[in-house]
C-alpha positions in Angstrom: 225.5 68.1 102.6 229.4 66.9 102.6 230.2 70.3 104.5 227.5 69.9 106.9 228.8 66.5 108.0 232.3 67.9 108.2 231.3 70.9 110.2 229.3 68.8 112.9 232.1 66.4 113.2 234.3 69.4 114.0 232.0 70.7 116.3 232.2 67.6 118.2 235.9 67.5 118.3 235.9 71.0 119.6 233.3 71.1 122.4 233.6 67.3 123.6 237.1 66.7 125.2 236.2 63.1 125.8 236.1 59.5 124.0 233.5 60.7 121.7 235.8 63.5 120.3 238.3 61.0 119.7 236.0 58.9 117.4 234.9 61.9 115.8 238.2 63.3 114.9 239.0 59.8 113.3 235.9 60.0 111.1 236.4 63.8 110.3 240.1 62.9 109.2 239.0 59.9 107.5 235.9 61.4 105.2 238.4 64.2 104.2 240.7 61.6 102.4 240.6 60.9 98.5 240.3 57.1 99.3 236.9 57.7 101.2 235.6 60.0 98.3 236.5 57.6 95.8 234.7 54.7 97.6 231.7 56.9 97.6 231.9 57.5 93.8 232.5 54.0 93.1 229.6 52.9 95.3 227.2 55.5 93.8 228.2 54.2 90.1 227.5 50.7 91.2 224.2 51.3 92.9 223.0 53.4 89.9 223.5 50.3 87.6 222.0 47.8 90.1 219.0 49.9 91.6 216.9 49.0 88.8 217.5 45.2 89.1 216.9 45.5 92.7 213.6 46.9 92.6 212.4 44.7 89.7 213.4 41.5 92.0 211.6 42.8 95.0 208.2 43.3 93.3 205.7 40.6 94.7 204.2 39.8 91.2 207.7 40.0 88.9 207.9 39.7 85.5 210.6 37.1 85.3 211.5 37.6 81.6 211.9 41.2 82.4 214.2 40.6 85.5 216.3 38.0 83.5 216.8 40.6 80.9 217.9 43.1 83.7 220.0 40.7 85.1 222.1 40.7 81.8 221.7 44.3 81.2 223.3 44.6 84.9 226.0 42.4 84.3 227.0 44.0 80.9 226.9 47.5 82.3 229.2 46.4 85.1 231.9 45.0 82.8 231.8 48.0 80.8 232.1 50.1 83.9 235.1 47.9 84.8 236.7 48.2 81.5 236.0 51.9 80.6 235.1 54.2 83.5 237.8 54.3 86.0 239.6 57.4 84.8 236.2 58.9 84.6 235.4 58.3 88.1 239.0 59.4 89.4 238.3 62.6 87.8 234.9 63.0 89.4 236.2 62.2 92.8 239.1 64.7 92.0 236.9 67.4 91.0 234.9 66.8 94.2 238.1 67.2 96.2 239.3 70.0 94.9 236.0 71.6 95.7 236.2 70.6 99.3 239.8 71.2 99.8 241.0 67.4 100.0 244.6 66.5 98.8 244.3 64.5 95.8 247.3 62.0 95.3 249.3 61.7 92.1 248.3 57.9 90.4 252.1 57.2 89.7 253.2 57.7 93.2 253.9 55.4 95.9 250.7 54.5 98.0 250.9 55.7 101.4 248.9 54.4 104.5 248.2 57.1 106.7 249.1 56.8 110.2 251.0 53.3 109.7 254.7 52.6 109.5 255.9 52.2 105.9 258.6 49.8 107.0 258.3 46.5 105.4 255.2 47.7 103.7 254.7 46.2 100.0 255.5 48.7 97.2 252.6 50.0 94.9 251.4 52.9 93.1 248.3 54.9 93.8 247.2 53.7 90.5 247.2 50.1 91.7 245.5 50.7 94.9 242.6 52.4 93.5 242.1 50.7 90.2 243.2 46.9 91.0 242.3 47.0 95.0 239.2 49.0 95.0 237.8 49.7 91.6 238.3 46.2 89.9 237.9 44.3 93.1 234.6 45.6 94.2 232.9 45.5 90.7 234.4 41.8 90.4 232.9 41.0 93.5 229.6 42.4 92.3 229.5 40.2 89.1 230.4 37.1 91.0 227.5 37.2 93.4 225.2 37.9 90.1 226.5 34.9 88.6 226.1 32.8 91.6 222.7 33.9 92.3 221.6 33.8 88.6 223.6 30.9 87.2 223.1 29.3 83.7 220.7 26.7 85.3 218.7 28.8 87.5 218.2 31.3 84.6 216.9 28.7 82.2 214.6 27.6 85.0 213.1 31.1 85.6 213.0 31.6 81.8 211.1 28.5 81.3 208.7 29.4 84.0 207.9 32.6 82.5 206.2 30.7 79.8 203.2 29.8 81.9 202.2 33.4 82.2 198.8 34.2 80.9 199.6 37.9 80.3 198.3 39.2 76.9 196.2 36.1 76.0 199.5 33.7 76.8 201.8 35.3 74.4 204.8 34.1 76.4 203.8 30.6 75.5 206.5 28.0 74.4 205.8 24.4 74.4 209.6 23.2 74.3 210.7 25.6 77.4 207.7 24.3 79.3 208.7 20.5 78.6 212.0 21.4 79.5 211.0 22.9 82.6 209.1 19.9 83.6 212.3 18.0 83.2 214.0 19.7 86.3 211.2 17.8 88.1 212.0 13.9 87.6 210.6 12.9 90.3 207.2 14.5 89.4 207.4 13.5 85.5 208.4 10.4 84.2 209.8 10.2 80.5 206.2 9.0 79.6 204.5 11.9 81.7 206.8 14.1 79.7 205.3 12.7 76.4 201.8 13.2 77.7 202.4 16.8 78.9 203.8 17.7 75.5 200.6 16.4 73.9 198.6 18.1 76.5 200.2 21.4 76.2 199.0 21.9 72.5 195.4 21.6 73.5 195.8 23.4 76.5 197.2 26.6 74.9 194.4 26.4 72.2 191.7 26.3 74.9 192.9 28.9 77.0 193.3 31.6 74.3 190.0 30.8 73.0 188.1 31.2 76.2 187.2 34.6 77.3 187.2 33.3 81.1 191.2 33.2 80.9 191.8 36.2 78.7 192.3 39.0 81.3 194.5 37.2 83.8 197.8 38.7 85.0 199.7 36.1 86.8 200.1 32.3 87.2 198.5 32.2 90.6 195.5 33.6 89.1 195.8 31.0 86.4 195.8 28.2 88.8 192.8 29.5 90.8 191.0 30.1 87.6 191.5 26.4 86.3 190.4 25.0 89.8 187.2 27.4 89.4 186.6 26.3 85.9 187.4 22.5 86.4 190.3 22.8 84.2 192.6 21.3 86.8 191.0 18.0 86.1 191.2 18.0 82.4 195.0 19.5 81.9 196.3 17.3 85.0 199.8 17.4 83.8 199.8 21.4 83.0 198.1 21.8 86.5 201.0 20.0 88.1 203.6 22.0 86.5 201.7 25.2 87.5 201.6 24.2 91.1 205.4 23.3 91.1 205.9 26.7 89.4 204.1 28.5 92.3 206.6 27.3 94.5 209.6 29.0 93.0 208.8 32.7 93.7 208.7 31.6 97.5 212.7 31.5 97.1 213.1 34.7 95.9 212.0 38.0 97.5 209.1 36.6 99.7 211.4 34.6 101.6 213.5 37.8 102.2 210.4 39.6 103.1 209.3 36.8 105.6 212.8 36.7 107.4 212.7 40.5 107.7 209.4 40.4 109.3 210.7 37.5 111.9 213.4 39.9 112.6 211.0 42.6 113.5 208.5 40.1 115.4 211.2 38.3 117.3 212.8 41.1 119.2 214.8 40.8 122.2 211.5 41.4 124.3 210.0 38.1 122.5 213.0 36.0 121.9 211.6 33.3 124.0 208.6 33.0 122.5 207.2 29.6 121.3 207.3 28.1 117.7 203.5 28.4 117.5 203.1 31.7 118.8 206.0 33.0 116.6 204.1 31.4 113.5 200.8 33.2 114.4 202.5 36.5 114.9 204.3 36.3 111.6 201.2 35.2 109.7 199.5 38.3 110.8 202.3 40.6 110.1 203.4 39.1 106.8 199.9 38.6 105.4 198.7 41.9 106.8 197.1 42.9 103.4 194.9 40.1 103.9 194.1 40.6 107.7 193.3 44.4 106.9 190.3 43.1 105.2 188.9 41.5 108.4 186.8 43.9 110.4 188.0 44.6 114.0 184.5 43.5 115.5 184.7 40.1 114.0 188.1 39.5 115.5 187.2 40.8 119.2 184.0 38.7 118.9 186.1 35.6 118.3 188.2 36.3 121.0 185.4 36.9 123.3 183.5 33.8 122.3 186.9 31.5 123.0 185.9 31.5 126.8 183.9 33.0 129.5 185.5 36.3 130.2 184.4 38.9 133.1 185.0 41.9 131.0 183.1 42.7 127.6 185.3 43.8 124.7 
């Protein structure tokens, strides 16, 4: 793959004596540098560590406990990489460069920026450039983003939320953590309500585990639906309130990102003046396409036909 890219850029440089050849020459020269190759190997190593976590967080029905464990594992692996894998990455990048006739710098020598004057430039070694300014800087940035996104409070909140899961006959149930989850909502649960919730949870879990109606449920959304279907939402009022509050939380994760991604697709330059109502209608159809796919086209055409008198028949 790499030789093919180099050859294509070389052909552009040789066959197109215009502005595009200048850009192609800069790219051709840049990708055949040790710094570019080293960046690629650092990026590949980081993506190898974070890919599993990224895929888990994109799932619509994510296992929160597993996701939080993956976050912890990802942080630990990034830290191990930061502490121990610099020399290995340098060796891998150097081996690649030797194979493709790219000059490999000596780490103890002075770092030189190609194409720039060395006058008044700060003195630093190649080792400092590649280890401190690239390798450690990039990994620290990834760790900082993970720590900001999954701080102690949000991690505790999501871990407590997982205790509502009905999977495997409510095996994740933990009364203490669910009371702790309710404490995150002081406007919805007073001190008296928390005491009543704690008492209610003991009866709730015993009833759920002994009822065949709730034994095969997979997620908290299906649990909420089944509670309403069986009238349990009127018996376990505080548990159901906690459940409905918990159902809002996943909206702040992958669902919002999918919605905004869809909005960028729908509201393109051709429709950037559309009204809010039209935008909302278009987004609903696009985002909830799994639901609308179940609706027969004949029903849609009939509804459109009946909205007002039309000359043509659909």
